C-alpha positions in Angstrom: 6.7 -21.7 30.3 5.2 -21.1 26.9 6.9 -18.4 24.7 5.8 -14.7 25.0 3.6 -13.8 22.1 5.1 -10.3 21.5 8.7 -12.2 20.1 6.9 -14.0 17.3 7.7 -13.2 13.6 5.1 -14.2 10.9 3.1 -17.1 11.6 0.7 -19.1 9.3 -2.5 -17.9 10.5 -1.3 -14.4 10.2 0.0 -14.7 6.7 -3.6 -16.5 5.9 -5.6 -14.1 7.0 -3.4 -11.2 5.4 -3.8 -13.0 2.3 -7.7 -13.1 2.3 -7.7 -9.3 3.0 -5.1 -8.8 0.5 -7.7 -10.0 -2.4 -9.0 -6.7 -2.5 -5.8 -5.0 -3.0 -5.0 -7.9 -5.8 -8.2 -6.8 -7.3 -6.7 -2.7 -7.0 -3.7 -4.0 -8.9 -5.8 -5.8 -11.5 -7.8 -2.7 -12.5 -4.9 -0.4 -12.6 -3.1 -2.9 -15.1 -6.4 -3.3 -17.2 -6.2 -0.2 -19.2 -2.3 -0.4 -19.9 -1.9 -3.2 -22.8 -5.3 -2.9 -24.2 -5.2 1.0 -24.1 -4.5 1.5 -27.8 -7.5 -0.5 -28.7 -9.7 1.0 -26.3 -8.5 4.8 -26.7 -7.5 4.7 -30.6 -9.5 1.7 -32.2 -6.4 0.5 -33.8 -8.0 -2.8 -34.8 -10.7 -1.0 -36.6 -14.2 0.1 -35.4 -16.7 -2.6 -35.5 -19.9 -4.0 -33.7 -20.3 -7.3 -32.0 -24.3 -7.3 -31.7 -24.7 -4.1 -29.7 -21.2 -3.7 -28.5 -18.6 -1.7 -30.0 -15.4 -2.8 -30.4 -13.8 0.2 -28.6 -14.8 3.5 -27.0 -12.8 5.8 -29.2 -11.3 8.8 -27.5 -9.8 11.3 -29.6 -8.4 13.6 -26.8 -5.0 12.6 -24.6 -6.5 14.6 -21.6 -10.1 12.6 -21.8 -8.2 9.7 -21.9 -6.3 10.5 -18.7 -9.6 11.4 -17.0 -10.9 8.0 -18.2 -7.6 6.3 -16.8 -7.3 8.6 -13.6 -11.2 8.2 -12.5 -10.2 5.1 -11.2 -8.0 6.7 -8.4 -11.0 9.4 -7.8 -13.3 6.4 -6.8 -10.4 5.0 -4.8 -9.9 8.5 -2.8 -13.8 8.0 -2.2 -13.4 4.4 -0.6 -10.5 5.3 1.4 -12.7 8.2 3.0 -16.3 6.5 3.1 -14.3 3.3 4.8 -12.9 5.1 7.7 -16.1 5.4 9.7 -17.6 2.1 8.7 -14.1 0.6 9.8 -14.3 2.0 13.3 -18.2 1.1 13.7 -18.5 -2.1 11.7 -15.1 -3.6 11.9 -12.6 -5.2 9.3 -14.6 -8.1 8.5 -17.7 -6.3 7.3 -15.8 -3.6 5.2 -13.5 -5.9 3.4 -16.5 -8.3 2.8 -19.2 -6.0 1.7 -17.2 -2.9 -0.1 -15.8 -6.0 -2.1 -19.4 -6.2 -3.9 -19.1 -2.7 -5.8 -16.7 -4.7 -8.0 -19.4 -6.8 -9.3 -21.6 -3.7 -10.3 -18.4 -1.6 -11.6 -17.4 -5.0 -13.5 -20.9 -4.9 -15.4 -20.8 -1.3 -16.5 -17.1 -1.9 -17.6 -17.5 -5.3 -19.4 -21.1 -3.8 -21.3 -19.8 -0.2 -21.9 -20.8 1.5 -25.0 -20.0 5.0 -24.0 -17.2 7.1 -22.2 -19.3 8.3 -19.4 -20.6 4.4 -18.5 -16.6 3.4 -18.6 -15.9 6.2 -16.4 -18.5 5.4 -13.8 -17.5 1.9 -14.0 -14.1 2.9 -13.2 -15.0 4.9 -10.2 -17.1 2.2 -8.6 -14.0 -0.4 -8.9 -11.8 2.1 -7.3 -14.3 2.8 -4.3 -13.9 -0.9 -3.7 -10.2 -0.8 -3.9 -9.8 2.3 -2.0 -11.7 0.7 1.1 -9.8 -2.6 0.6 -6.3 -0.6 0.6 -7.0 1.3 3.4 -8.3 -1.5 5.5 -5.8 -4.0 4.9 -2.9 -1.9 5.7 -4.2 -1.2 9.3 -5.7 -4.7 9.8 -2.1 -6.0 9.2 -0.8 -3.7 11.5 -3.6 -5.1 14.0 -2.9 -8.6 14.0 0.9 -8.9 13.8 3.6 -8.2 16.1 6.5 -5.5 16.0 8.7 -8.2 14.1 6.2 -9.5 11.9 4.9 -6.1 11.0 8.4 -5.1 9.4 7.9 -8.1 6.8 4.0 -7.9 6.3 3.7 -4.1 6.2 4.4 -4.2 2.3 1.3 -6.7 1.6 -0.8 -3.6 0.1 1.8 -3.3 -2.7 2.8 -7.0 -3.4 -0.9 -7.7 -3.5 -1.3 -4.7 -6.1 1.9 -5.8 -8.0 0.5 -9.3 -8.2 -2.8 -8.4 -9.7 -1.0 -6.0 -12.4 1.4 -9.1 -13.3 -1.6 -11.4 -13.7 -3.6 -8.8 -15.3 -1.0 -8.4 -17.9 -0.5 -11.9 -18.5 -4.3 -12.1 -19.3 -4.2 -9.1 -21.4 -1.6 -10.5 -23.7 -4.6 -12.9 -24.9 -7.6 -10.7 -24.0 -6.6 -7.4 -25.2 -8.1 -7.5 -28.8 -11.7 -6.9 -29.2 -14.2 -8.1 -28.3 -12.3 -10.2 -25.7 -11.2 -7.0 -23.8 -14.7 -7.0 -22.4 -13.6 -10.4 -20.7 -10.6 -8.8 -19.0 -12.8 -6.2 -17.3 -15.5 -8.5 -16.4 -13.0 -10.8 -14.0 -12.7 -7.7 -11.3 -16.4 -8.6 -10.8 -15.6 -12.4 -9.9 -12.5 -11.2 -7.7 -15.0 -9.0 -5.8 -17.4 -11.9 -5.2 -14.3 -14.3 -4.2 -13.5 -11.8 -1.7 -17.3 -11.7 -0.1 -17.3 -15.3 0.0 -13.6 -16.1 1.7 -12.9 -13.2 4.0 -15.7 -14.2 6.6 -13.4 -17.2 7.0 -10.7 -14.8 8.6 -10.5 -13.4 12.2 -11.6 -9.8 13.2 -8.6 -7.7 14.6 -8.4 -8.3 18.4 -7.5 -4.3 19.0 -10.7 -3.6 17.0 -12.7 -6.0 19.3 -11.0 -4.7 22.4 -11.7 -1.3 21.6 -15.8 -2.2 21.3 -15.2 -4.0 24.5 -15.7 -7.5 23.2 -12.6 -8.8 25.3 -13.6 -12.5 25.3 -13.7 -12.5 21.5 -10.5 -10.2 21.3 -8.7 -12.9 23.2 -9.9 -15.6 21.2 -8.9 -13.8 18.0 -5.4 -13.0 19.5 -4.8 -16.5 20.4 -5.5 -18.0 17.0 -3.0 -15.1 15.8 -0.6 -16.3 18.4 -1.3 -20.1 18.2 0.9 -21.8 21.1 2.3 -18.9 22.9 1.5 -17.2 26.2 -0.6 -14.1 25.2 -1.9 -12.6 28.7 1.0 -10.0 28.5 0.4 -8.9 25.0 -3.3 -9.0 25.8 -3.0 -7.1 28.9 -0.9 -4.4 27.0 -3.7 -4.0 24.3 -6.5 -3.5 27.0 -4.1 -0.9 28.8 -3.6 0.9 25.9 -7.2 1.0 24.7 -8.3 2.3 28.1 -5.5 5.2 28.2 -6.8 6.0 25.0 -10.2 6.1 26.0 -9.6 7.9 29.2 -8.3 10.8 26.7 -10.4 10.7 23.7 -12.4 8.5 21.6 -11.5 7.7 18.1 -10.9 10.7 16.2 -11.9 11.4 12.6 -10.2 13.0 9.7 -11.2 16.3 10.1 -10.4 16.2 14.0 -7.3 14.8 13.0 -6.3 17.5 10.3 -7.5 20.5 12.8 -4.7 19.0 15.1 -7.9 18.1 17.9 -5.9 15.1 19.6 -4.3 14.4 22.8 -0.8 13.8 21.1 0.6 16.2 18.9 0.5 14.0 15.6 1.6 16.9 13.1 4.9 15.2 12.4 3.1 11.8 11.8 0.8 13.6 9.5 3.2 15.2 7.4 5.5 12.1 6.8 2.4 9.7 6.5 1.0 12.3 3.6 4.3 13.2 2.1 5.2 9.8 1.4 2.2 8.6 -0.4 2.4 11.8 -2.3 6.1 11.1 -3.3 5.2 7.6 -4.1 2.7 8.4 -7.1 5.0 11.4 -8.3 7.8 9.3 -8.5 6.5 8.6 -11.8 5.7 5.1 -11.1 1.9 5.4 -12.6 3.3 6.9 -15.8 4.8 3.4 -16.2 2.1 1.5 -15.0 -0.7 3.1 -16.8 1.6 4.0 -20.1 4.8 1.5 -20.2 3.2 0.0 -23.5 3.1 3.6 -25.5 6.3 4.5 -23.7 8.4 1.3 -25.0 6.3 1.4 -28.1 7.7 4.8 -29.2 11.3 2.9 -29.2 10.4 -0.3 -30.3 8.1 0.8 -33.4 5.8 -1.9 -33.4 2.3 -1.7 -34.9 -0.3 -1.7 -32.0 -2.9 -3.5 -34.0 -0.5 -6.6 -33.9 -1.3 -8.1 -30.7 0.7 -8.9 -28.8 3.3 -6.4 -29.6 6.9 -6.6 -28.3 5.9 -3.3 -26.2 3.2 -5.4 -24.7 5.3 -8.3 -24.0 7.7 -6.3 -22.3 5.1 -4.3 -20.1 4.0 -7.8 -19.1 7.7 -8.9 -18.2 8.2 -5.6 -16.2 5.0 -6.5 -14.2 6.6 -9.8 -13.4 10.0 -7.9 -12.3 7.7 -5.6 -10.2 6.1 -8.5 -8.0 9.5 -10.0 -7.7 11.2 -7.0 -6.3 8.4 -6.4 -4.2 8.7 -9.2 -2.2 12.6 -9.0 -2.2 12.3 -5.4 -0.6 9.9 -6.8 2.1 12.7 -8.9 3.1 15.3 -6.5 2.7 13.6 -4.1 4.6 13.3 -6.3 7.6 17.0 -6.0 7.8 18.3 -2.6 6.2 15.3 -0.6 7.9 12.7 1.7 6.4 14.5 5.1 6.0 17.7 3.6 4.3 15.5 1.8 1.6 13.3 4.6 1.1 16.3 7.0 0.2 18.0 4.4 -1.7 14.9 3.5 -3.4 14.4 7.2 -4.5 17.8 7.8 -5.5 17.9 4.9 -8.1 14.6 6.0 -9.3 15.7 9.4 -10.0 18.9 8.1 -11.8 17.1 6.1 -13.9 14.5 8.7 -14.8 17.6 10.4 -15.9 18.8 7.3 -17.9 15.1 7.0 -19.8 15.4 10.5 -21.4 18.9 10.2 -23.7 17.6 6.8 -24.3 14.3 8.5 -25.9 16.1 11.4 -27.6 18.6 9.0 -29.1 15.8 6.3 -29.7 18.0 3.5 -28.4 15.1 0.9 -27.6 17.1 -1.3 -25.3 18.6 1.2 -23.3 14.6 2.7 -22.5 13.5 -0.8 -21.8 16.5 -1.4 -19.6 15.8 2.1 -18.1 12.2 1.4 -17.5 12.7 -2.2 -15.7 15.1 -0.7 -13.5 12.9 2.1 -12.8 10.0 -0.2 -11.8 12.2 -2.4 -9.9 13.6 0.1 -7.7 10.4 1.5 -7.0 9.2 -1.7 -5.9 11.9 -2.2 -3.5 11.2 0.7 -1.2 8.9 3.3 -2.5 6.0 0.9 -3.6 5.3 -0.8 -0.1 6.9 1.1 2.9 4.7 4.1 2.4 1.4 2.1 2.9 2.8 0.8 6.3 3.9 4.2 7.6 0.3 5.4 9.1 0.1 1.9 10.9 3.8 2.1 12.2 3.7 5.7 13.7 0.2 6.5 14.7 -1.7 5.6 18.1 -4.6 3.2 17.7 -7.3 6.1 18.1 -6.0 8.1 15.1 -4.8 5.1 12.8 -7.7 4.6 10.4 -8.2 8.5 10.0 -4.3 8.9 9.4 -4.5 5.9 7.0 -7.5 7.6 5.3 -5.7 11.2 4.9 -2.8 9.4 3.4 -4.3 6.9 1.1 -6.5 9.9 -0.2 -4.0 12.0 -1.0 -1.8 9.1 -3.1 -5.1 8.4 -4.9 -5.3 12.0 -5.8 -1.9 12.6 -6.9 -2.7 9.2 -8.7 -5.6 10.8 -10.7 -3.2 13.8 -10.9 -0.6 11.9 -12.8 -2.9 9.8 -14.7 -4.4 13.1 -16.2 -1.4 15.2 -16.8 1.2 12.5 -18.1 -0.4 12.5 -21.5 -0.4 16.2 -22.5 2.8 16.5 -20.5 4.3 13.8 -22.6 2.9 15.3 -25.8 4.7 18.7 -24.5 7.9 17.8 -23.2 8.3 14.6 -25.5 11.6 12.6 -24.8 12.1 14.8 -21.6 9.1 13.9 -19.9 11.0 11.9 -17.2 13.1 14.9 -16.0 10.1 16.0 -14.2 10.1 12.7 -12.3 13.5 13.0 -11.6 13.2 16.2 -9.8 10.7 14.7 -7.6 12.6 11.8 -6.5 15.6 13.8 -5.5 13.0 16.0 -3.4 11.7 12.8 -1.8 15.0 11.5 -0.9 15.8 14.4 1.3 12.5 14.7 2.6 13.1 11.3 3.8 16.5 11.9 5.1 15.6 14.9 7.1 12.3 14.1 8.4 11.1 10.5 8.3 12.1 8.3 11.4 13.1 4.4 11.3 10.4 2.4 12.2 11.7 -1.2 11.7 10.7 -3.6 14.5 9.8 -0.4 16.7 6.6 -0.7 19.2 4.3 1.7 17.8 3.8 3.3 21.2 7.7 3.9 21.4 7.4 5.8 18.2 4.2 7.9 19.1 5.9 8.9 22.6 9.2 9.8 20.6 8.0 11.9 17.8 4.4 13.6 19.0 6.3 16.8 19.5 5.3 18.8 16.5 7.3 18.8 13.1 11.0 18.4 13.8 14.1 16.9 12.0 14.7 13.3 12.8 18.8 13.4 12.5 20.9 12.3 15.8 20.5 9.8 18.2 18.0 11.5 20.4 15.3 10.3 17.8 16.3 6.6 17.7 14.6 3.9 19.8 15.7 0.3 20.5 14.2 -2.2 18.1 12.3 -5.3 19.5 14.9 -7.7 17.9 17.6 -6.1 20.1 15.7 -6.8 23.2 15.1 -10.5 22.2 19.0 -11.0 21.6 19.7 -11.4 25.3 19.0 -14.8 27.1 18.1 -15.0 30.7 21.8 -15.2 31.6 22.6 -12.2 30.0 24.4 -13.9 27.2 23.5 -12.7 23.8 21.5 -15.4 21.6 21.0 -16.0 18.2 18.5 -13.5 16.5 15.1 -15.5 15.7 14.4 -15.7 12.2 11.5 -13.3 11.0 9.6 -16.3 9.0 10.5 -18.9 11.7 7.5 -21.5 11.7 8.3 -22.2 15.6 7.7 -19.8 18.0 10.7 -17.6 19.2 11.9 -18.2 22.4 10.8 -15.9 25.2 12.6 -13.0 26.1 13.1 -14.3 29.7 12.9 -17.7 30.4 11.5 -18.2 33.6 10.0 -14.9 34.3 6.7 -13.3 32.5 7.8 -10.7 30.1 7.5 -7.1 31.5 5.1 -4.8 29.6 6.0 -2.3 27.0 4.2 0.1 29.2 5.4 0.9 32.4 3.1 1.0 35.4 3.4 4.9 35.4 1.6 7.0 32.9 3.2 7.0 29.4 5.1 10.4 29.0 3.9 11.0 25.5 0.5 9.9 26.0 0.0 12.1 29.1 2.3 15.0 28.2 1.7 18.6 30.2 3.3 20.4 27.6 1.3 22.1 24.9 2.1 20.6 21.3 4.7 22.8 19.3 5.8 23.1 15.8 
């Protein structure tokens, strides 16, 4: 008998489609990093003011607060993209959203690369931000839809991995393209990436769950078979259809307003609190102070001349972005075995420690200590705090509320990004060398929040997580809030004898849970308690 599709890890076609979808998130990272290394050239005109035809060598910004708005406007655009994309995804699907929103990068790139005034530069940043917000919102739920619980554990960090790859490649290019007028080439590349996204993503498959929700069952079966090639998909497909039918009997897909008001069949207050808070803490951990301003932070200690491009600070910023990408991939692998909760707590606490180390290094002007602390701060962010919050909406939320939940969470994350981008320059002026104490406090608060309120979702079926935690806001300490991961079920063979746990990255299909019998549905024949609970939701 063919193996059961639900036991699979990551398959080549899942990775291929997720990779195509991730081009938009790569572009997101590219535009985050694009103002870091050339920052002094753009803002302070350190290489001098001159004109190349009609185009100035810089867009001089005399105020740190105004420059913060220029930097943060990108996040405002991303917030708009996250909100706007929700109804588009629900109505038109992931392929349409990820393909057509990418064209906004072309318009934004034209404004950025041909900029002569600050308002033009801000509008360009907003446009590419809208494209990025839609891409990240769609990618996180698309990956959840096309993967099994075991594959989702390792691929849930695709947004952060693609983002850090974009930052790394951008920083590498910026070492040669930061001087005027070459920085204009740097900002034009985002348009080429948008065109690439538009051309390639139609070759991916649509989400089978979205197709089922639209009644297109034959297309959904064909799509699922591509994602689970060579396996028995009937039980998984029937499960998807059953869950979709149960949800539709109770409600249509809810929008952001309905979710925030609590107009949902399940009490999703706890999920909303967790998703929103984790993405808020992700930004207030201080990472964007490093991503946006690492060059200026390090340059204070190294004392290089910003006009001598590339400076030591700029080279170190690039190396930090390389480490960020490597540690993101490492964190995705570790998270598959350690679990979400432990990794988030560890990640936030290590960031708190290195926030504290940056302060005395800055006060004493010990350049080596500052560089090492910034490096470690960034690395430990990407082990847990970076990738995990992006996946929480898709791992804790029923299908009918998933895109709305993702939109709220990412929207809060982008507003927080904008806030950090705006407040960090004046905060750094006021607090000076003690600025990172601000982030130390937020990381400690975040670690405590995760310990008391965030449930473990590693390898757990979404339906089980929804059933267990749709009961209002509650503490998650104690065994009553734990569910068995799918991998534990897969460890028992047909004779009841434990077998070796299959690899999450196996190229071959994982053996079926039961050798000679069809695998029972994750949903019993009776109504699911959490989905049809009679008790009114309570806080």
